[in-house]
mmCIF file of the N, C-alpha and C atoms, coordinates in Angstrom:
data_MODEL
# 
_entry.id   MODEL 
# 
loop_
_atom_site.group_PDB 
_atom_site.id 
_atom_site.type_symbol 
_atom_site.label_atom_id 
_atom_site.label_alt_id 
_atom_site.label_comp_id 
_atom_site.label_asym_id 
_atom_site.label_entity_id 
_atom_site.label_seq_id 
_atom_site.pdbx_PDB_ins_code 
_atom_site.Cartn_x 
_atom_site.Cartn_y 
_atom_site.Cartn_z 
_atom_site.occupancy 
_atom_site.B_iso_or_equiv 
_atom_site.pdbx_formal_charge 
_atom_site.auth_seq_id 
_atom_site.auth_comp_id 
_atom_site.auth_asym_id 
_atom_site.auth_atom_id 
_atom_site.pdbx_PDB_model_num 
ATOM 1   N N  . MET A 1 1  ? 14.699 -69.420  60.366 1.00 0.00 ? 1  MET A N  1 
ATOM 2   C CA . MET A 1 1  ? 15.621 -70.337  60.987 1.00 0.00 ? 1  MET A CA 1 
ATOM 3   C C  . MET A 1 1  ? 17.002 -70.165  60.368 1.00 0.00 ? 1  MET A C  1 
ATOM 4   N N  . PRO A 1 2  ? 18.060 -70.252  61.178 1.00 0.00 ? 2  PRO A N  1 
ATOM 5   C CA . PRO A 1 2  ? 19.412 -70.155  60.615 1.00 0.00 ? 2  PRO A CA 1 
ATOM 6   C C  . PRO A 1 2  ? 19.760 -71.380  59.776 1.00 0.00 ? 2  PRO A C  1 
ATOM 7   N N  . ARG A 1 3  ? 20.553 -71.165  58.724 1.00 0.00 ? 3  ARG A N  1 
ATOM 8   C CA . ARG A 1 3  ? 20.986 -72.253  57.834 1.00 0.00 ? 3  ARG A CA 1 
ATOM 9   C C  . ARG A 1 3  ? 22.427 -72.021  57.433 1.00 0.00 ? 3  ARG A C  1 
ATOM 10  N N  . LEU A 1 4  ? 23.132 -73.119  57.105 1.00 0.00 ? 4  LEU A N  1 
ATOM 11  C CA . LEU A 1 4  ? 24.467 -73.008  56.544 1.00 0.00 ? 4  LEU A CA 1 
ATOM 12  C C  . LEU A 1 4  ? 24.341 -72.604  55.081 1.00 0.00 ? 4  LEU A C  1 
ATOM 13  N N  . ALA A 1 5  ? 25.106 -71.634  54.669 1.00 0.00 ? 5  ALA A N  1 
ATOM 14  C CA . ALA A 1 5  ? 24.971 -71.073  53.319 1.00 0.00 ? 5  ALA A CA 1 
ATOM 15  C C  . ALA A 1 5  ? 25.167 -72.100  52.212 1.00 0.00 ? 5  ALA A C  1 
ATOM 16  N N  . ASP A 1 6  ? 26.129 -73.001  52.344 1.00 0.00 ? 6  ASP A N  1 
ATOM 17  C CA . ASP A 1 6  ? 26.426 -73.960  51.287 1.00 0.00 ? 6  ASP A CA 1 
ATOM 18  C C  . ASP A 1 6  ? 25.819 -75.334  51.521 1.00 0.00 ? 6  ASP A C  1 
ATOM 19  N N  . ALA A 1 7  ? 24.846 -75.435  52.409 1.00 0.00 ? 7  ALA A N  1 
ATOM 20  C CA . ALA A 1 7  ? 24.212 -76.729  52.696 1.00 0.00 ? 7  ALA A CA 1 
ATOM 21  C C  . ALA A 1 7  ? 23.382 -77.173  51.491 1.00 0.00 ? 7  ALA A C  1 
ATOM 22  N N  . PRO A 1 8  ? 23.436 -78.477  51.151 1.00 0.00 ? 8  PRO A N  1 
ATOM 23  C CA . PRO A 1 8  ? 22.666 -78.971  50.011 1.00 0.00 ? 8  PRO A CA 1 
ATOM 24  C C  . PRO A 1 8  ? 21.171 -79.078  50.301 1.00 0.00 ? 8  PRO A C  1 
ATOM 25  N N  . GLY A 1 9  ? 20.781 -78.953  51.539 1.00 0.00 ? 9  GLY A N  1 
ATOM 26  C CA . GLY A 1 9  ? 19.363 -79.012  51.880 1.00 0.00 ? 9  GLY A CA 1 
ATOM 27  C C  . GLY A 1 9  ? 19.148 -78.637  53.327 1.00 0.00 ? 9  GLY A C  1 
ATOM 28  N N  . TRP A 1 10 ? 17.903 -78.424  53.689 1.00 0.00 ? 10 TRP A N  1 
ATOM 29  C CA . TRP A 1 10 ? 17.568 -78.081  55.065 1.00 0.00 ? 10 TRP A CA 1 
ATOM 30  C C  . TRP A 1 10 ? 16.150 -78.524  55.377 1.00 0.00 ? 10 TRP A C  1 
ATOM 31  N N  . MET A 1 11 ? 15.854 -78.675  56.656 1.00 0.00 ? 11 MET A N  1 
ATOM 32  C CA . MET A 1 11 ? 14.505 -79.013  57.132 1.00 0.00 ? 11 MET A CA 1 
ATOM 33  C C  . MET A 1 11 ? 14.207 -78.219  58.390 1.00 0.00 ? 11 MET A C  1 
ATOM 34  N N  . VAL A 1 12 ? 12.967 -77.856  58.550 1.00 0.00 ? 12 VAL A N  1 
ATOM 35  C CA . VAL A 1 12 ? 12.468 -77.273  59.794 1.00 0.00 ? 12 VAL A CA 1 
ATOM 36  C C  . VAL A 1 12 ? 11.509 -78.298  60.379 1.00 0.00 ? 12 VAL A C  1 
ATOM 37  N N  . CYS A 1 13 ? 11.777 -78.715  61.626 1.00 0.00 ? 13 CYS A N  1 
ATOM 38  C CA . CYS A 1 13 ? 10.974 -79.768  62.253 1.00 0.00 ? 13 CYS A CA 1 
ATOM 39  C C  . CYS A 1 13 ? 10.447 -79.321  63.605 1.00 0.00 ? 13 CYS A C  1 
ATOM 40  N N  . ASP A 1 14 ? 9.297  -79.857  63.986 1.00 0.00 ? 14 ASP A N  1 
ATOM 41  C CA . ASP A 1 14 ? 8.788  -79.771  65.351 1.00 0.00 ? 14 ASP A CA 1 
ATOM 42  C C  . ASP A 1 14 ? 9.106  -81.098  66.011 1.00 0.00 ? 14 ASP A C  1 
ATOM 43  N N  . LEU A 1 15 ? 9.483  -81.062  67.286 1.00 0.00 ? 15 LEU A N  1 
ATOM 44  C CA . LEU A 1 15 ? 9.769  -82.295  67.998 1.00 0.00 ? 15 LEU A CA 1 
ATOM 45  C C  . LEU A 1 15 ? 8.489  -83.102  68.125 1.00 0.00 ? 15 LEU A C  1 
ATOM 46  N N  . HIS A 1 16 ? 8.518  -84.327  67.602 1.00 0.00 ? 16 HIS A N  1 
ATOM 47  C CA . HIS A 1 16 ? 7.340  -85.194  67.596 1.00 0.00 ? 16 HIS A CA 1 
ATOM 48  C C  . HIS A 1 16 ? 7.403  -86.232  68.707 1.00 0.00 ? 16 HIS A C  1 
ATOM 49  N N  . GLN A 1 17 ? 8.593  -86.838  68.914 1.00 0.00 ? 17 GLN A N  1 
ATOM 50  C CA . GLN A 1 17 ? 8.707  -87.909  69.888 1.00 0.00 ? 17 GLN A CA 1 
ATOM 51  C C  . GLN A 1 17 ? 10.167 -88.069  70.296 1.00 0.00 ? 17 GLN A C  1 
ATOM 52  N N  . THR A 1 18 ? 10.403 -88.457  71.541 1.00 0.00 ? 18 THR A N  1 
ATOM 53  C CA . THR A 1 18 ? 11.735 -88.833  72.003 1.00 0.00 ? 18 THR A CA 1 
ATOM 54  C C  . THR A 1 18 ? 11.694 -90.288  72.460 1.00 0.00 ? 18 THR A C  1 
ATOM 55  N N  . VAL A 1 19 ? 12.723 -91.039  72.121 1.00 0.00 ? 19 VAL A N  1 
ATOM 56  C CA . VAL A 1 19 ? 12.793 -92.459  72.464 1.00 0.00 ? 19 VAL A CA 1 
ATOM 57  C C  . VAL A 1 19 ? 14.195 -92.752  72.990 1.00 0.00 ? 19 VAL A C  1 
ATOM 58  N N  . GLU A 1 20 ? 14.280 -93.418  74.141 1.00 0.00 ? 20 GLU A N  1 
ATOM 59  C CA . GLU A 1 20 ? 15.577 -93.824  74.664 1.00 0.00 ? 20 GLU A CA 1 
ATOM 60  C C  . GLU A 1 20 ? 16.059 -95.038  73.881 1.00 0.00 ? 20 GLU A C  1 
ATOM 61  N N  . GLY A 1 21 ? 17.320 -94.994  73.458 1.00 0.00 ? 21 GLY A N  1 
ATOM 62  C CA . GLY A 1 21 ? 17.908 -96.099  72.712 1.00 0.00 ? 21 GLY A CA 1 
ATOM 63  C C  . GLY A 1 21 ? 19.288 -96.407  73.250 1.00 0.00 ? 21 GLY A C  1 
ATOM 64  N N  . GLY A 1 22 ? 19.358 -97.217  74.295 1.00 0.00 ? 22 GLY A N  1 
ATOM 65  C CA . GLY A 1 22 ? 20.642 -97.529  74.902 1.00 0.00 ? 22 GLY A CA 1 
ATOM 66  C C  . GLY A 1 22 ? 21.208 -96.296  75.576 1.00 0.00 ? 22 GLY A C  1 
ATOM 67  N N  . ASP A 1 23 ? 22.404 -95.881  75.160 1.00 0.00 ? 23 ASP A N  1 
ATOM 68  C CA . ASP A 1 23 ? 23.011 -94.684  75.741 1.00 0.00 ? 23 ASP A CA 1 
ATOM 69  C C  . ASP A 1 23 ? 22.725 -93.437  74.890 1.00 0.00 ? 23 ASP A C  1 
ATOM 70  N N  . HIS A 1 24 ? 21.732 -93.529  73.991 1.00 0.00 ? 24 HIS A N  1 
ATOM 71  C CA . HIS A 1 24 ? 21.346 -92.409  73.135 1.00 0.00 ? 24 HIS A CA 1 
ATOM 72  C C  . HIS A 1 24 ? 19.908 -91.996  73.420 1.00 0.00 ? 24 HIS A C  1 
ATOM 73  N N  . LEU A 1 25 ? 19.585 -90.798  73.039 1.00 0.00 ? 25 LEU A N  1 
ATOM 74  C CA . LEU A 1 25 ? 18.210 -90.327  73.053 1.00 0.00 ? 25 LEU A CA 1 
ATOM 75  C C  . LEU A 1 25 ? 17.860 -89.972  71.609 1.00 0.00 ? 25 LEU A C  1 
ATOM 76  N N  . LEU A 1 26 ? 16.922 -90.693  71.022 1.00 0.00 ? 26 LEU A N  1 
ATOM 77  C CA . LEU A 1 26 ? 16.521 -90.452  69.634 1.00 0.00 ? 26 LEU A CA 1 
ATOM 78  C C  . LEU A 1 26 ? 15.443 -89.383  69.610 1.00 0.00 ? 26 LEU A C  1 
ATOM 79  N N  . LEU A 1 27 ? 15.621 -88.395  68.770 1.00 0.00 ? 27 LEU A N  1 
ATOM 80  C CA . LEU A 1 27 ? 14.650 -87.321  68.613 1.00 0.00 ? 27 LEU A CA 1 
ATOM 81  C C  . LEU A 1 27 ? 14.020 -87.443  67.234 1.00 0.00 ? 27 LEU A C  1 
ATOM 82  N N  . PHE A 1 28 ? 12.715 -87.587  67.189 1.00 0.00 ? 28 PHE A N  1 
ATOM 83  C CA . PHE A 1 28 ? 11.985 -87.679  65.929 1.00 0.00 ? 28 PHE A CA 1 
ATOM 84  C C  . PHE A 1 28 ? 11.247 -86.374  65.706 1.00 0.00 ? 28 PHE A C  1 
ATOM 85  N N  . GLY A 1 29 ? 11.417 -85.810  64.524 1.00 0.00 ? 29 GLY A N  1 
ATOM 86  C CA . GLY A 1 29 ? 10.786 -84.540  64.216 1.00 0.00 ? 29 GLY A CA 1 
ATOM 87  C C  . GLY A 1 29 ? 9.740  -84.687  63.130 1.00 0.00 ? 29 GLY A C  1 
ATOM 88  N N  . GLN A 1 30 ? 8.745  -83.841  63.200 1.00 0.00 ? 30 GLN A N  1 
ATOM 89  C CA . GLN A 1 30 ? 7.753  -83.756  62.132 1.00 0.00 ? 30 GLN A CA 1 
ATOM 90  C C  . GLN A 1 30 ? 8.154  -82.580  61.254 1.00 0.00 ? 30 GLN A C  1 
ATOM 91  N N  . VAL A 1 31 ? 8.433  -82.872  59.988 1.00 0.00 ? 31 VAL A N  1 
ATOM 92  C CA . VAL A 1 31 ? 8.938  -81.858  59.064 1.00 0.00 ? 31 VAL A CA 1 
ATOM 93  C C  . VAL A 1 31 ? 7.843  -80.859  58.743 1.00 0.00 ? 31 VAL A C  1 
ATOM 94  N N  . ARG A 1 32 ? 8.166  -79.587  58.916 1.00 0.00 ? 32 ARG A N  1 
ATOM 95  C CA . ARG A 1 32 ? 7.230  -78.489  58.603 1.00 0.00 ? 32 ARG A CA 1 
ATOM 96  C C  . ARG A 1 32 ? 7.585  -77.799  57.289 1.00 0.00 ? 32 ARG A C  1 
ATOM 97  N N  . SER A 1 33 ? 8.876  -77.792  56.968 1.00 0.00 ? 33 SER A N  1 
ATOM 98  C CA . SER A 1 33 ? 9.320  -77.142  55.740 1.00 0.00 ? 33 SER A CA 1 
ATOM 99  C C  . SER A 1 33 ? 10.670 -77.742  55.361 1.00 0.00 ? 33 SER A C  1 
ATOM 100 N N  . ALA A 1 34 ? 10.947 -77.825  54.055 1.00 0.00 ? 34 ALA A N  1 
ATOM 101 C CA . ALA A 1 34 ? 12.220 -78.378  53.590 1.00 0.00 ? 34 ALA A CA 1 
ATOM 102 C C  . ALA A 1 34 ? 12.527 -77.853  52.196 1.00 0.00 ? 34 ALA A C  1 
ATOM 103 N N  . SER A 1 35 ? 13.820 -77.867  51.867 1.00 0.00 ? 35 SER A N  1 
ATOM 104 C CA . SER A 1 35 ? 14.250 -77.447  50.541 1.00 0.00 ? 35 SER A CA 1 
ATOM 105 C C  . SER A 1 35 ? 15.601 -78.089  50.237 1.00 0.00 ? 35 SER A C  1 
ATOM 106 N N  . THR A 1 36 ? 15.914 -78.223  48.957 1.00 0.00 ? 36 THR A N  1 
ATOM 107 C CA . THR A 1 36 ? 17.211 -78.744  48.532 1.00 0.00 ? 36 THR A CA 1 
ATOM 108 C C  . THR A 1 36 ? 17.817 -77.817  47.489 1.00 0.00 ? 36 THR A C  1 
ATOM 109 N N  . ARG A 1 37 ? 19.127 -77.963  47.319 1.00 0.00 ? 37 ARG A N  1 
ATOM 110 C CA . ARG A 1 37 ? 19.839 -77.240  46.265 1.00 0.00 ? 37 ARG A CA 1 
ATOM 111 C C  . ARG A 1 37 ? 20.453 -78.285  45.354 1.00 0.00 ? 37 ARG A C  1 
ATOM 112 N N  . PRO A 1 38 ? 19.901 -78.496  44.184 1.00 0.00 ? 38 PRO A N  1 
ATOM 113 C CA . PRO A 1 38 ? 20.427 -79.518  43.262 1.00 0.00 ? 38 PRO A CA 1 
ATOM 114 C C  . PRO A 1 38 ? 21.897 -79.279  42.929 1.00 0.00 ? 38 PRO A C  1 
ATOM 115 N N  . GLY A 1 39 ? 22.623 -80.378  42.739 1.00 0.00 ? 39 GLY A N  1 
ATOM 116 C CA . GLY A 1 39 ? 24.015 -80.277  42.337 1.00 0.00 ? 39 GLY A CA 1 
ATOM 117 C C  . GLY A 1 39 ? 25.005 -80.332  43.476 1.00 0.00 ? 39 GLY A C  1 
ATOM 118 N N  . LEU A 1 40 ? 24.540 -80.209  44.718 1.00 0.00 ? 40 LEU A N  1 
ATOM 119 C CA . LEU A 1 40 ? 25.448 -80.286  45.858 1.00 0.00 ? 40 LEU A CA 1 
ATOM 120 C C  . LEU A 1 40 ? 25.272 -81.641  46.537 1.00 0.00 ? 40 LEU A C  1 
ATOM 121 N N  . PRO A 1 41 ? 26.338 -82.418  46.669 1.00 0.00 ? 41 PRO A N  1 
ATOM 122 C CA . PRO A 1 41 ? 26.203 -83.732  47.298 1.00 0.00 ? 41 PRO A CA 1 
ATOM 123 C C  . PRO A 1 41 ? 25.972 -83.597  48.804 1.00 0.00 ? 41 PRO A C  1 
ATOM 124 N N  . PRO A 1 42 ? 25.117 -84.427  49.390 1.00 0.00 ? 42 PRO A N  1 
ATOM 125 C CA . PRO A 1 42 ? 24.874 -84.367  50.829 1.00 0.00 ? 42 PRO A CA 1 
ATOM 126 C C  . PRO A 1 42 ? 26.040 -84.971  51.605 1.00 0.00 ? 42 PRO A C  1 
ATOM 127 N N  . LEU A 1 43 ? 26.211 -84.507  52.828 1.00 0.00 ? 43 LEU A N  1 
ATOM 128 C CA . LEU A 1 43 ? 27.219 -85.079  53.718 1.00 0.00 ? 43 LEU A CA 1 
ATOM 129 C C  . LEU A 1 43 ? 26.616 -86.299  54.396 1.00 0.00 ? 43 LEU A C  1 
ATOM 130 N N  . VAL A 1 44 ? 27.325 -87.415  54.371 1.00 0.00 ? 44 VAL A N  1 
ATOM 131 C CA . VAL A 1 44 ? 26.851 -88.638  55.018 1.00 0.00 ? 44 VAL A CA 1 
ATOM 132 C C  . VAL A 1 44 ? 27.926 -89.138  55.981 1.00 0.00 ? 44 VAL A C  1 
ATOM 133 N N  . TYR A 1 45 ? 27.493 -89.910  56.966 1.00 0.00 ? 45 TYR A N  1 
ATOM 134 C CA . TYR A 1 45 ? 28.423 -90.514  57.922 1.00 0.00 ? 45 TYR A CA 1 
ATOM 135 C C  . TYR A 1 45 ? 28.188 -92.010  57.912 1.00 0.00 ? 45 TYR A C  1 
ATOM 136 N N  . ALA A 1 46 ? 29.209 -92.765  57.587 1.00 0.00 ? 46 ALA A N  1 
ATOM 137 C CA . ALA A 1 46 ? 29.112 -94.223  57.565 1.00 0.00 ? 46 ALA A CA 1 
ATOM 138 C C  . ALA A 1 46 ? 30.493 -94.805  57.794 1.00 0.00 ? 46 ALA A C  1 
ATOM 139 N N  . HIS A 1 47 ? 30.548 -95.940  58.449 1.00 0.00 ? 47 HIS A N  1 
ATOM 140 C CA . HIS A 1 47 ? 31.817 -96.612  58.722 1.00 0.00 ? 47 HIS A CA 1 
ATOM 141 C C  . HIS A 1 47 ? 32.815 -95.675  59.401 1.00 0.00 ? 47 HIS A C  1 
ATOM 142 N N  . ARG A 1 48 ? 32.294 -94.837  60.320 1.00 0.00 ? 48 ARG A N  1 
ATOM 143 C CA . ARG A 1 48 ? 33.104 -93.888  61.091 1.00 0.00 ? 48 ARG A CA 1 
ATOM 144 C C  . ARG A 1 48 ? 33.832 -92.876  60.214 1.00 0.00 ? 48 ARG A C  1 
ATOM 145 N N  . THR A 1 49 ? 33.234 -92.544  59.069 1.00 0.00 ? 49 THR A N  1 
ATOM 146 C CA . THR A 1 49 ? 33.832 -91.601  58.129 1.00 0.00 ? 49 THR A CA 1 
ATOM 147 C C  . THR A 1 49 ? 32.763 -90.674  57.569 1.00 0.00 ? 49 THR A C  1 
ATOM 148 N N  . PHE A 1 50 ? 33.078 -89.379  57.501 1.00 0.00 ? 50 PHE A N  1 
ATOM 149 C CA . PHE A 1 50 ? 32.196 -88.439  56.817 1.00 0.00 ? 50 PHE A CA 1 
ATOM 150 C C  . PHE A 1 50 ? 32.567 -88.418  55.345 1.00 0.00 ? 50 PHE A C  1 
ATOM 151 N N  . GLY A 1 51 ? 31.577 -88.248  54.468 1.00 0.00 ? 51 GLY A N  1 
ATOM 152 C CA . GLY A 1 51 ? 31.831 -88.182  53.045 1.00 0.00 ? 51 GLY A CA 1 
ATOM 153 C C  . GLY A 1 51 ? 30.579 -87.738  52.305 1.00 0.00 ? 51 GLY A C  1 
ATOM 154 N N  . THR A 1 52 ? 30.596 -87.901  51.006 1.00 0.00 ? 52 THR A N  1 
ATOM 155 C CA . THR A 1 52 ? 29.438 -87.563  50.183 1.00 0.00 ? 52 THR A CA 1 
ATOM 156 C C  . THR A 1 52 ? 29.080 -88.771  49.329 1.00 0.00 ? 52 THR A C  1 
ATOM 157 N N  . HIS A 1 53 ? 27.880 -88.773  48.828 1.00 0.00 ? 53 HIS A N  1 
ATOM 158 C CA . HIS A 1 53 ? 27.465 -89.869  47.958 1.00 0.00 ? 53 HIS A CA 1 
ATOM 159 C C  . HIS A 1 53 ? 28.318 -89.921  46.700 1.00 0.00 ? 53 HIS A C  1 
ATOM 160 N N  . SER A 1 54 ? 28.781 -88.791  46.240 1.00 0.00 ? 54 SER A N  1 
ATOM 161 C CA . SER A 1 54 ? 29.508 -88.760  44.973 1.00 0.00 ? 54 SER A CA 1 
ATOM 162 C C  . SER A 1 54 ? 30.836 -89.513  45.039 1.00 0.00 ? 54 SER A C  1 
ATOM 163 N N  . ARG A 1 55 ? 31.492 -89.583  46.191 1.00 0.00 ? 55 ARG A N  1 
ATOM 164 C CA . ARG A 1 55 ? 32.768 -90.276  46.324 1.00 0.00 ? 55 ARG A CA 1 
ATOM 165 C C  . ARG A 1 55 ? 32.733 -91.350  47.409 1.00 0.00 ? 55 ARG A C  1 
ATOM 166 N N  . PHE A 1 56 ? 31.568 -91.633  47.944 1.00 0.00 ? 56 PHE A N  1 
ATOM 167 C CA . PHE A 1 56 ? 31.450 -92.573  49.048 1.00 0.00 ? 56 PHE A CA 1 
ATOM 168 C C  . PHE A 1 56 ? 31.961 -93.961  48.670 1.00 0.00 ? 56 PHE A C  1 
ATOM 169 N N  . ALA A 1 57 ? 31.656 -94.430  47.471 1.00 0.00 ? 57 ALA A N  1 
ATOM 170 C CA . ALA A 1 57 ? 32.061 -95.766  47.048 1.00 0.00 ? 57 ALA A CA 1 
ATOM 171 C C  . ALA A 1 57 ? 33.572 -95.863  46.813 1.00 0.00 ? 57 ALA A C  1 
ATOM 172 N N  . GLU A 1 58 ? 34.253 -94.738  46.649 1.00 0.00 ? 58 GLU A N  1 
ATOM 173 C CA . GLU A 1 58 ? 35.680 -94.739  46.362 1.00 0.00 ? 58 GLU A CA 1 
ATOM 174 C C  . GLU A 1 58 ? 36.549 -94.777  47.616 1.00 0.00 ? 58 GLU A C  1 
ATOM 175 N N  . ARG A 1 59 ? 35.938 -94.693  48.807 1.00 0.00 ? 59 ARG A N  1 
ATOM 176 C CA . ARG A 1 59 ? 36.720 -94.629  50.039 1.00 0.00 ? 59 ARG A CA 1 
ATOM 177 C C  . ARG A 1 59 ? 37.416 -95.961  50.306 1.00 0.00 ? 59 ARG A C  1 
ATOM 178 N N  . PRO A 1 60 ? 38.577 -95.938  50.943 1.00 0.00 ? 60 PRO A N  1 
ATOM 179 C CA . PRO A 1 60 ? 39.244 -97.196  51.293 1.00 0.00 ? 60 PRO A CA 1 
ATOM 180 C C  . PRO A 1 60 ? 38.462 -97.910  52.391 1.00 0.00 ? 60 PRO A C  1 
ATOM 181 N N  . ARG A 1 61 ? 38.336 -99.212  52.282 1.00 0.00 ? 61 ARG A N  1 
ATOM 182 C CA . ARG A 1 61 ? 37.613 -100.007 53.270 1.00 0.00 ? 61 ARG A CA 1 
ATOM 183 C C  . ARG A 1 61 ? 38.464 -101.178 53.712 1.00 0.00 ? 61 ARG A C  1 
ATOM 184 N N  . PRO A 1 62 ? 38.443 -101.481 55.013 1.00 0.00 ? 62 PRO A N  1 
ATOM 185 C CA . PRO A 1 62 ? 39.167 -102.674 55.461 1.00 0.00 ? 62 PRO A CA 1 
ATOM 186 C C  . PRO A 1 62 ? 38.445 -103.929 54.977 1.00 0.00 ? 62 PRO A C  1 
ATOM 187 N N  . ALA A 1 63 ? 39.196 -105.000 54.845 1.00 0.00 ? 63 ALA A N  1 
ATOM 188 C CA . ALA A 1 63 ? 38.602 -106.281 54.452 1.00 0.00 ? 63 ALA A CA 1 
ATOM 189 C C  . ALA A 1 63 ? 37.625 -106.732 55.534 1.00 0.00 ? 63 ALA A C  1 
ATOM 190 N N  . ILE A 1 64 ? 36.582 -107.449 55.146 1.00 0.00 ? 64 ILE A N  1 
ATOM 191 C CA . ILE A 1 64 ? 35.565 -107.907 56.091 1.00 0.00 ? 64 ILE A CA 1 
ATOM 192 C C  . ILE A 1 64 ? 36.184 -108.766 57.186 1.00 0.00 ? 64 ILE A C  1 
ATOM 193 N N  . ALA A 1 65 ? 37.217 -109.533 56.853 1.00 0.00 ? 65 ALA A N  1 
ATOM 194 C CA . ALA A 1 65 ? 37.882 -110.371 57.858 1.00 0.00 ? 65 ALA A CA 1 
ATOM 195 C C  . ALA A 1 65 ? 38.512 -109.503 58.950 1.00 0.00 ? 65 ALA A C  1 
ATOM 196 N N  . ASP A 1 66 ? 39.062 -108.344 58.570 1.00 0.00 ? 66 ASP A N  1 
ATOM 197 C CA . ASP A 1 66 ? 39.635 -107.425 59.563 1.00 0.00 ? 66 ASP A CA 1 
ATOM 198 C C  . ASP A 1 66 ? 38.556 -106.867 60.483 1.00 0.00 ? 66 ASP A C  1 
ATOM 199 N N  . LEU A 1 67 ? 37.388 -106.555 59.937 1.00 0.00 ? 67 LEU A N  1 
ATOM 200 C CA . LEU A 1 67 ? 36.289 -106.043 60.744 1.00 0.00 ? 67 LEU A CA 1 
ATOM 201 C C  . LEU A 1 67 ? 35.783 -107.097 61.734 1.00 0.00 ? 67 LEU A C  1 
ATOM 202 N N  . ILE A 1 68 ? 35.683 -108.325 61.280 1.00 0.00 ? 68 ILE A N  1 
ATOM 203 C CA . ILE A 1 68 ? 35.239 -109.415 62.150 1.00 0.00 ? 68 ILE A CA 1 
ATOM 204 C C  . ILE A 1 68 ? 36.262 -109.655 63.254 1.00 0.00 ? 68 ILE A C  1 
ATOM 205 N N  . ALA A 1 69 ? 37.543 -109.642 62.896 1.00 0.00 ? 69 ALA A N  1 
ATOM 206 C CA . ALA A 1 69 ? 38.596 -109.846 63.889 1.00 0.00 ? 69 ALA A CA 1 
ATOM 207 C C  . ALA A 1 69 ? 38.583 -108.750 64.942 1.00 0.00 ? 69 ALA A C  1 
ATOM 208 N N  . ALA A 1 70 ? 38.283 -107.501 64.524 1.00 0.00 ? 70 ALA A N  1 
ATOM 209 C CA . ALA A 1 70 ? 38.234 -106.384 65.470 1.00 0.00 ? 70 ALA A CA 1 
ATOM 210 C C  . ALA A 1 70 ? 37.093 -106.569 66.466 1.00 0.00 ? 70 ALA A C  1 
ATOM 211 N N  . CYS A 1 71 ? 35.986 -107.146 66.047 1.00 0.00 ? 71 CYS A N  1 
ATOM 212 C CA . CYS A 1 71 ? 34.849 -107.375 66.936 1.00 0.00 ? 71 CYS A CA 1 
ATOM 213 C C  . CYS A 1 71 ? 35.149 -108.483 67.951 1.00 0.00 ? 71 CYS A C  1 
ATOM 214 N N  . ALA A 1 72 ? 36.026 -109.403 67.606 1.00 0.00 ? 72 ALA A N  1 
ATOM 215 C CA . ALA A 1 72 ? 36.351 -110.529 68.482 1.00 0.00 ? 72 ALA A CA 1 
ATOM 216 C C  . ALA A 1 72 ? 37.324 -110.136 69.590 1.00 0.00 ? 72 ALA A C  1 
ATOM 217 N N  . ARG A 1 73 ? 37.929 -108.972 69.489 1.00 0.00 ? 73 ARG A N  1 
ATOM 218 C CA . ARG A 1 73 ? 38.916 -108.537 70.503 1.00 0.00 ? 73 ARG A CA 1 
ATOM 219 C C  . ARG A 1 73 ? 38.254 -108.110 71.770 1.00 0.00 ? 73 ARG A C  1 
# 
């Protein structure tokens, strides 16, 4: 299977189940093989931002009141 050279980990999966979730289609895989490379932080996506666990807590965040106000618009 193709892999990104500098990826901190990889998995090979067989499609196990598909589930409709609103305007998304969720694909669940059964892991057949996996590996990691210690020392490389994984890429994560949260709060509409890509980052890594190593600096995730340092990212700027809007105040909770701003987030609530945005939902009320």
